[in-house]
Structure formats: structure tokens, C-alpha cells
N, C-alpha and C positions, 0 to 999 in steps of 0.2 A: 677647636672647640667650636660648638655651632652657639650660632646669639639668635634672640628671637626679639618681634621691635612691639612696643608698649607702648599706645600714644597715652599723651597728658590727658588727651580732653577726645570725647569723641572725636570733636571738629578736624583734631588734630589726625586721626586716624582714618577719616576720609578723606582729608587733602593726600596724606603719602600714600594711600590707594591709587587714589587718582594720577597723582604725578609718578607712581613706577610703571603703571599702565600707558600713560602719556609717553614714558621714555621710553618703553619697549616699543611702542608707536611710531617714535621718533618725529614727535608733534610737540610741540611748544605749549603750556597750560598759563593763563594769568590769574596763578594761583599769590592767595596772602602766606607770609612766613609764617610756620607750626613748629613748635617742640617734639619731641619725643623722647622716648628710654630704650634701651638697646641692652636685655638683658644677659649676662653669663647665663646659660640653664647647663652647664655643667658638673658635678658632683665634686670632680677634681678640687678646684677651685672654692677654699675656702675661706679666704679672706679677702678683705675690701681692695680693689685698685687702689695705687696709689696716686695722687694727684698728678695730672699731667696736664701740660699746657695743652691747651686748643691745637688739631691740626686743621688746615682747609685743604679742603679738596677742590675741585671742577666735574661737571656731569655734562657729558656731551657738548661743553662751551656754554651750556645756557642757565646751570642753576649751580648758587654755591652752598656748599655747606661744611660742617665745621664738628668734628669728632672729642669731645674730651672726658676726660676721668676723675671722679671726685670720692669722698667716704658717706655718699649721700647713702640712703637706706638700699638694701638689696644690691650693693654692688655695681650700682648703675653705671652706665656710658650715657652721658648727653649727648644726643643729636638734632642739632641746627640743622632748618633746611629753610633757605632763604632763597625766592623765586624773584626774576626779575621783575620790570612793568609788565603790564599786560600788552603783547604782541600779536600780532597778525595769524592766523588760525591757518593761511593758503596753502597750501603744499609746494615744498622745495622744488625748484626747479631742476631737472632731468640734469645728471651729470652728462659734461659735452662729449664724452665719446657713447653713449647710451644711442640703441639704436632699436627701436619698436621694432617687436618677431613679424617674420613677414608671417601671416596667417597661411598652414599647410593649404592646397591644394586640394580640390574634391577630385578623386580619383575618375576619369571618364570611362563608366562603367559600360556605356553602347560599345564603342571602341574597342576596349579591354576585351568583353562578349566575342566581337569579329572578330579577333586576332586570334584566341582560342578557340575556337569553331573553324579557321582558316586554317590553324596548325594541324587539329584533330583530324576534318575534312581530309586535309593534303595528303595527309601518310596516308590513310585509309586506300583514298584513290589511287594512289600507289601500288599499293599492293594489289587491289580487285586489278587495277586495268594491266597488271604481268604477268602476259600470255593468255592461251585459251582460259575460258571459265571450265572448272569441274565441280562436280557434287560438293558441297565443306566436308572433309574429312583432318585426322590429324596426322602428323608424323614425328618420330623417335628421331632426333639429329646427334644426339650426345652432346658434350662440351667440347673439349678439347684434345680429345684424344686423335690418336695417329691415325687411326682407322675411319675418322670421322669425315662427312663428305669435303667439308674444307680445312679438315684439320684445325678447327676453333676460330679462323677467321672472322669468320662470320657472328661468332658468340663474342669477339672482342670490338668488332663492328656496332654491334646493337648495342653494345655498353656504353661506348665513346659517344656514337650518336644522340641515344637518347639523353646522355650528360649533356652533350652540347645543346639538344631543343631546350633542355631547360636552362642552359644559359643564358641561348638567344630569349626564349621568351619573359625570361625574368629584365632583360632588359629593355624589352619592349615596355613590360609594362612599366617599369618606373617612369620611364620615357611619357607612361600616358599616367604619370600620378600618385600613382599606387607608395604606398610605403612600404623598404625596403622588406620588412617581412613578409606584407601582402604580396609583396611580388615573387620571392623564392616559395611561398606555400604555393602560391596560382601556377606558378611556372613549373614546379614539379609533378602537381596534380596534372596538370594539362600534357608533359610529357609522361606520365604512365599511360594517361589516356591517346596517346598518339601511337605510344608504342604497343596496345592492346587493339585498337583499330587497325593495326598495320595486320597483327598476328589474325585477324577477322578476318581480314583480307587475302592472306597466305593460304586458311584452310579454303578456300576457292580456288585455286591454279595449283601449280605442280608441285608447290613446295609444301603447303601443308601448313596445318596450326599446329606452334611450337612450342610444345608450353617451356624449355628450355631456351629459345629467346626470350619468352616473356618473363623469365626470370632473369634473364642479363637487365633486357631493357628497365627492370624495374629498377635495378641496383644502380644504372647509370641514373636513373633522377632519385633515388635517395641517396646518391653520392653528393650530387648540384643540391639537396634541400638540407643535408648534414653540415656540408663544406659550407655553405652561406650560412646556416643557424648559430654556428662555432666561430666563427668568423675565419675560414683556413682557407677561404676558397682564392687568399693571394699566396695560399705558401704550398698548396698541394693540385693541381689539376690532371687533366686528361687531354690527351691529343689525336687526332687522325691526321697521317700525311700521304704524299704520293713517293714511292721513290722509284727511280730507272731499275730495268730489269730485263736481262736477254728476253730475245723470244727462245720459245721450247722448242728444241730440236724435232721435226716431222717425224722423225721414229721413235720418239717418246711419248708422243702426244697420245690423247685417250678420250677417249667421248666424257662429256661431264655436264651436270647443272647448273647453270647461274652465271655469274661472273666470275673474272679468275682475281684470285686475291694474291697473287704474287708481288703486284705492283702497290702494295698499303700495309704498311707499319700502323700501329697505335702505341703509343705511349702513358705510361703513369710519369707525372714530375716532380721532382721534388722544388719548387722555386726559391733560390737565395734569398731573393729582394722581401719577399715575405718571412722568410726564416730570419735574417739578419733583423725586421722589427719586432719578431716575436719573441727573441730573447734578447733583445736591444741592445746589439752587436754592431760595428759599422763592417761589411762585409768589404768595400769598395767598389774597386771595378768588378769584383768575382759577385755581384749582387746583378748582373745584369745573364749571367747563367743559371743554368735549368742541369738536376741529375735525374737520369731517365732510366727506368725497366721500359723495356722496348718487349713488341708481341710481334712474330710475322710469320707468313708461311709462305713457303714458293711452292710453286706446282701444282695447285692446290685449286679449282680440282682435274684441271685439263692435261697434267705430265702423268707419268707412269708412276703407280704408285710405291715403286722403287727407288725414285730419286726424289722425291718429294720430301720436304723440310717444312721441320717447326722450329723457328728461331725466336730465346727468348736472347736478350742483349740489356748490355750497359753502356750506357754512352752520354757524352758531354754536348750539352747544345746552346745556344742562344735564345737569351727570352726576349723574346720580338716584341713583346706588350709591354714590356719593363723600356725598354729602348724608344720604342714609339713615345711613352711618357714622358722619357728626359728627353726628348727633342723636339717636345709641347704637342702634343696631340691632347687635347683637350679631353675630358671625362664629363664635362656639363654639356657636351651639344652632340647632338644627336649622333652627327655621323661620326665623331671623336669616341662617346661611349660604344656604339656598334663595330667601331675599326678594333678597339680593344677587345674585344671579345672574340672576336675572327682570331687574332692576333692568339690568342690565348685556350682554342679551342683547334687552329688549323698547325701542322706540324711542317713549314715550311722547308722545302728541299733544298739541302748543301748546307744548311744549318745546325746540323749535329753530326757526330764522328765515335765509334763505337765499337764495341765486340759482342759478336750472338754464339748465340752458343747452339747447335744444332741436336735438337730432343732424339731426332730420327736417327740419326748417323751416330751421335756423340762426338761431335767432331766442332771446333771452335771458327770460326767464320769473322775475317776481318781485321785488322780494321777499317771499319768501312761506314759509309753513310747509309745501311741498311739493303745495299742492293747487289750483294753477292749471292751468287746460286751456281753452287758447284754442281754442275752438271758431270755425268760418270766422263772421264775423260779429257775434261777443262780442265 
């Protein structure tokens, strides 16, 4: 049933209201005793309550009150509030374990601006300075096809590179006192701008402006944003690495442009450490492992087309960033934060093993560390 309060006198009602407000605020008040009636407001109860002895209660250690029932008119319960003698209204002392919150620092906007300009400008300069200058032009490179000029190795590179730019810039912005949300938003925007600057620069060199490259640049920056936005960057990530590889035999060499992607490998990683936190299960030592999908090309662009390979692989590797955390690398120091980011986006050689499938020749390679290149006759 529901109860309502009716004061015996106007003074009593004001006293009750004041008492309840001060009680909610945690403040004692020097009030005099007052009486009130609490009435049953349900129609289901039609008889008067039986006489009952008063019940004693204690309010917040400061007020005593009693509640009793009788046969008075309107089936009333009688509530008496008795307050102690006047007490000080000084605020209570803080709890022994209480600490004043540390005020957030204001972002160092000047340094943030300088870092952003350097990131975008450096990326663009690297492209503008790559070889003799030409009139601005476009090129259609394709994505991951067998007959593209590097078999999609460059597209995997663009995706992972600008994902990595976003991760690094996010760490820089956090060190410059930007909030986490400000950091990943700005870092992703700067990463996209850096990718656009690179493509504009490529439009003036031997490569040409490639919309396919820009699509992958954007996808890498967007992936970094989404993983940070939904708190999944400790569970999913991307890395780039270097692997050893045999030299292409002279009889198999052809002319090409750009760098040789044979010694590069790119991974999409499921981090068991983050997964264990996500599913709230203990994985034990398995938290130091990664399950990865890999992509790499062999022989592009300087080996004969018939021996080139596009390898898609599955591998198990060590999560070097999680190992670094376990041995005490601090995330609250600038060098520790940046080291952990680097370990999160760089595949350290000889820390992973797996099997690869050559899409060009429909054959398996491995188990290996990503270095197998099966030249004819080898």
C-alpha cells in the first residue's frame, strides 16, 4: 500500500519537509520535536489498524522517531519525530581514503598542431621527392590481382601503414594531454590527410595518383578509428614486418618499378590477451599469443611473372606488446607508451610461424616464418 503524510499543524509540516531535505543532503538540523499523521491511501483496507506498541527507529544516526497505530479517526498511524539538541552545521570531514580528483590538463594545442603538420607534410614530401618530377597524372593500379604490378603488396602496405600512422599519432596526442576521444578522432583525420598528401605527391612522380591506394589509406585510418571508438584495439590489430628471402636468380629477373615487396609481410591479428578480457575468461600463458591472417607477395615486381607468388597465410605468433607489459614496460611514461605502440604495429622477425597458400600456383608453402619462395627447380 501507499502512504501519505498529513501534518498535525502547519509548523509540523514545515519541520518534516525541512528534515527530509536536510536528511537527503546529509546535513543535521537543530529542529524541535513535531508530530505527524501518516494515512493509509488504499481502498483495499477498510478497517482501522489494531493498536500496536510504538516502534523505534534511528535515522542516519542523528534522529530518533517512533511509529504507532491506534483506533483514531481515519485509520491514522501516528509518527513522532524527535531531533537532538542543536548541532554544528560544519561539513563532515572527508573519508580517510578520499582523494581530490586531479584536474585534467588542457591539451597543448600548439604542439598538437605542429605534430599534425609534420605528419602530413612529411608524408607528402616523401612522395613529391620520389624520383624525377612529372606533370600531374592518374594511374589505374588495380588492387590484389595476379597481374597488378606488385600483386597487391603495395595495397596491403598502404592499409597497414596508415593504420600505423593513426596509432602513432594517437599516442603522440595523448602525450600532449588530449583526451582519448580527441586523440583517436584527430589521429585518424591526420592519417587520412597524410595518405591524401602521399597520393597527390605520387601524382607528380613515376607512380601517378592512384585512387586504389587512397581507398586503402582511408580504410587503414578508419580501422584505427573504429577499433579505438569501440574499445577493440587490444583485441584486433594490424602489423607490417620484414622477412628474409632468397635473391631472385638472374635468369628470372625482369625490369620493374618501385621497391621489391618480396621481403615484406602484413598481418591482421586476433590478440588473445584482449579476447580474454572481452569474454571475461582467463587464458593463462595463451594471452601472449596472436592468431594472424597474413598477406605477402614473392617476386613482385622484379621476377618473371610465371614465378611470382601471392601468399595468404595463417600463423601463430607472440604478442610482443603484451610480453612487454608483463615484464613491466610502463604505459604511463612517454617512452613506454611509444614502445608498446611500435610493438603493436611491427611484426618482429622469427616470432611467428604458419602456413601460406600461393594463390598464383594453388600450392601450400611452409610451415615457415613467411620467407618461403619456391623458384622453379628449387
